[in-house]
N, C-alpha and C positions, 0 to 999 in steps of 0.2 A: 707563545704558545697559554690558552686564559687562564689567567692564576686562580680560579673557582677549580680548576682540577691539577694544578700545578703537584701535588704531588704525588700523581699516578702516572702525568705524563712526562714526566723528568726520565721515568723510569726506560720510558721507549728510546733515548736517546743516550741510554748511559754504556752500551756495548760500541759509540764513536769516543768515550770518553771523557761527555760531557756529566759529571757527576754535583750534587748538591750535597752535605752532610747533614744531617738529620736535623741541628739546628739550625743552620741555612732556611732547610724546607721549612720549619716552625716557624720563623719569623720571618721570610717573604708570604708564607700564608695570611700572618696576621696586619700587616704592614701594608701588605697592597689592598687588603680590604676594607681598614682603614682608611685609605687616599681613595680608592673607590667612593666611600661616604661623604668622606669630608667634601669632596672636589664633585660629586655630583654627576662621576661619571657614567654611562651606560656598560661599560666595563675595562678591567684593568689588564693586559695583557705584560707576561714577561719575554720581555722583548730579549735577555740574552746577556750575557758576559760580553767587554771587551776587557782582555787581557793589558797589564801594566807592565811596567821594568819592578817596583819596586810597591806594587795596589793593582785590585781588578776596578774596575766599573762595574756594576750590574746595572740594568737597564730593565725600566719601566714605561711602559705607553699607556694614557689614561685615552679611553676614546668617547666620544660624545655620541651624539643622534647621529650625526653622520661619521662612518667609520674612511672616509675617503679624507673628507675637510676640516675634520676637529679633531686631530691629533696633538697630543700633549706629553712629551720625551720626559723623562727624570732618572735619575742616575744616582746610586749611595753606595757609599766605598764597605758598608757594614750590613746590607740590608735591612738597617732599623731608623737611618735617619737618611730623608729625599731631598734630594736638591732639585729645583726645574731649571732644565736648559732651556738653552736660550735659543729663536728659532733664526738660523745662519740665513745670511741674506745670499744672494749672486755673489761677491767678493770673498767674501767667505767661505764659498763653495769651490771658490777658484783655486781662494789661497790654500786651502787645504791640500789641495793635490801635489804642491808642492815636497811639502814634508812629507818626506820617506821613511822619517824613524819610529820607532817603538811608542805607545805613551809611557809618561814614566808613574801613571797613576796619583801625580800631584797635578788637582785643578787651575791649581794659579799657578804651573811651571807655565814658562814661556819658549816657546820653540825659535829656534832662530835656521835664515837659510840665507845663505849667502849666493842671488844670483848678478853673475859677470853678461854683461854687456856689452856689446861693441857699439861706439860712439868715432862717426867719422872725423880724423883729425885731421892736419897738414897734409895736402896732398892727397895721395891715394891711402893712405895711411890709415888705419881705423886702430883708436886708442880702445884700451876694456878699461870699462868702470864697476866697482863692486857694487851693489846695493844689497841691507841687510834688512830682509824681510823677517816679523817676529808675531808668532801668534800663538794667543792665549791658549792651555791646555783646553777648556771648558768649549772655548767657543771650536776649535779641533775637533772635540768630541763628537759634539753637538753636526759638526757638516759631513763627517765620518758616519753617523748614522741616519744622515738625509738623502747621501750617497748610496749607501746600500738600500736605502729604505725604496729609492727611485731605480734602480740597474734589476736588484736582484730580489728582494720580496714578491713572492707569489702565492698566490690562492687558485683552487678549485675552482671550475667552472658549477657557477648553480649555489658559490658560498655565500658572495652577495646578492641585494634584488635592491633595482631603484626602483624608489617610489613614480606616483603620477608627478609627485611636487618637485621630481631630480635627486631627492634625497638617498642615499645611499647607506641601507640599514646592513644587519646579518640578514638571511633568509631561514629563520625556522624550521622552515622545511626540509631543509635538505639531509639528505642521506648517505652521500657519500659516492663515487663515481664508482662505474660502475669497473672491470678488468679491462673490458677493451677499452671505456673511453679513461682511463687511467694510462694509457700507455700513448696515446695520443698527443702531442704537442698542443695541440690547438684545446685543449681541457684544465689550460694555468691560464691565470692569466696574472698578469703584472699588480701590484696592489698601490694603484696611483692611480692618478687621474689620466683617461688617453690621451695619449699622445700622436698615436701614428692609424687610430678609428678614418679621420678627416682622410687618409690619404687613398682608403680600401674604395673601389669600385662601386659604383653606387646601387648596381644590380647586386653584389655579392651583401653591401649592407642592407639590401630594401630583404634579404631570408635571412636576417638576425632575429632572432630575439630580443626587444629593444631591453625587455624588463632586467636580461641576466646577459647578454652579448654586450656588454655597453665600455668594454676594457681592453687594454692590446694583450694579444696572447702571444706567448714565449716563441708561438709559430711565425711569428711574424721579426723575432730578432735573426739579425745578419749579422755579427761579429764580422769588423776586421779581418782578414787573413785567411776566413777558412776554406777558402782554394786553394792552400799552400798545404804540399806535405813533403815528407823528407826524412830522412833517416842520419844518422849518427853514430858511430862506435867509440868507444873510451875504453882501452882495456889494453890486456896484456896480448892478448891471438891466442891463449892458451883453451883447448877444449874443458866445458866444464860441465864432467861427469855427475856431478849432486843437482845440474838443474830439476829433474824432476821434484826433487825432494823440496827445492826451495822455492816453489811453486804453490 
């Protein structure tokens, strides 16, 4: 959410348990404004909070002239001092998928993962070998944010507009979606450079508004396993007469 109206926008998600203390709101409002002017960002977004075991990471994102290509991620432990997150490479992104444990809250902590590999031995035997893989938490944090940006961050149709020179900026004329539009998957885009747009039929692409419909819609998402369904019961088999009061 845009840091300029953070003190109001954060209240909209309060019912979900996402709450900032008055001190955190005041500190973020000040420090994010300073970040914007010192780094000459077009605007700064409060990206969110990633919970750690012994401390949390407050994440901010500075946006340059192009909202898709010029993103700078920063993190803070106290909402006051901000550090620049590294840009993760492909190797770090893939490596981060190996670590399933929570973050500790210490940027210098090194997580460890033991990968067991089977190597050919004598004859038909397979010999197991262990490889220790380590990753600094700061690098892991950067990779986690990148993966979330690529997979789940979305924006409503019309929020961004592509200029004649290819630059993508926020649409100052955007007034929001209508009720009918808001109920359709094609009204929401992935907030990243398009990946599947070139796979669409030429006739379908010809009907799109090139200034607005240049990103992948979530309508095109097809997660594996969506055609599988079923049910399972685990319990005592007792009839629950209190069910109407539990729903």
